[in-house]
N, C-alpha and C positions, 0 to 999 in steps of 0.2 A: 140747820143742824150744826154748823160750824161754831155756833155760840156755846155749845156744851163744853168743849175743851177749854175755851177761853174763860168761861164761867168757873170751871174747876180751878184754873190758874188764879182767878180773882180771889176765890175763897182761900186757896193755899197762901197767897201773898198776904191778905189781910189778917189771917189767923196767925201767921208767922210773926208779923209785926206786933199784933196785939199781945201775943205771948211774951215777946221781948219786953213789952211795957208792963208786964204783970197785970194785964187787964183781965177782968172776969167776963166781960161781954163787949161785943162790938155793936154799937147802936146805929151808926150811919157810915155809909161808904159813898164817896164822891168819885165818879168816873168821868173821864174826858174822852169823848168819842168823836172822831172826825167823820164828816158826812161821806167820805169816800171809803171808809172802812167796811161798809156793807153790813155792820152789826146792827141788829134790831133790838131796841131797848126792851121791848116786851118779851122777847125770847130770852134775853139775859136775865130779866126779872123772874121769868118762869123757872128757868134752870136753877137760879140762885135759891129761890124759895124751896125747891126740892132738895138740892145738894146741902143746904145749910141746916136742915133738920137735925137736931141733936148736937149741934156745934155751938161754939160761943158766938157765932154770927147769926144764929136763928133769930128771925124777927127784925134784923137790921134793915134800915131803910136805904135803898139804893137811890142815889141822886145822879141824874144824867145831864152832863153839859155837852151840848153838840157844838162842834167847830165847823163852820162852813168852809167849803172848798175855796181856795184862793190860788191864783196863778200869778207868775211873773212872766210877762211876755219876753220871749227870747229876741224879738226884733227891736222893740223900743224900750223895754224895761218897765213898762206900766204894770202895776199890780191890780188885779181885778177878781171879782167873784163872778163865775159864769152864770148866765141866765139859763136855767134848765140844762139842756144838752148843747146849747150854743156856747162853744168854748173859744169863740173868736175874741181877740183883744178889741175892746171898745175904742181904743185910741188909734190903732193902725190896721186892724182887720186881720192880723196874722192868727193862725189857728193854734190854740193851746198855749203851751209854755211850760215852765218849770212849776211843779206843784209845791207851794210854800206852806200850805195849811190844808187840813182836811183828811189826813191819813193817820191822825193821832189815835192812840188807844192806850189809856193808862189809868191806874188807880191814882188819883190825885191826893186824897186825904181820907183818913178814917177817924171816926170818933169812937171812943171806948169808955167803958165804965169800970 
């Protein structure tokens, strides 16, 4: 359910920028979503389809780019993508580290007509 307010924000942002560009219609929206964000593409699409009815974004295609989770080990500095829930550094075995990718959530690009 937390996708609803986020999708409302997406629609607000893209509409604002499209209006600034004097566009008549938004055709494509490119989103970047980190795997750690917990947002579900299908839920965002569902809410967008409902919320965009009657707006300049109605019928726009959402494109989802997923960013995998990446850590930097605090012990040895190795960067790595965890295997499932195994967040141990493959180089030294230390647990976790600093998250350097995977928490992103942004509108990257919009295409308008």
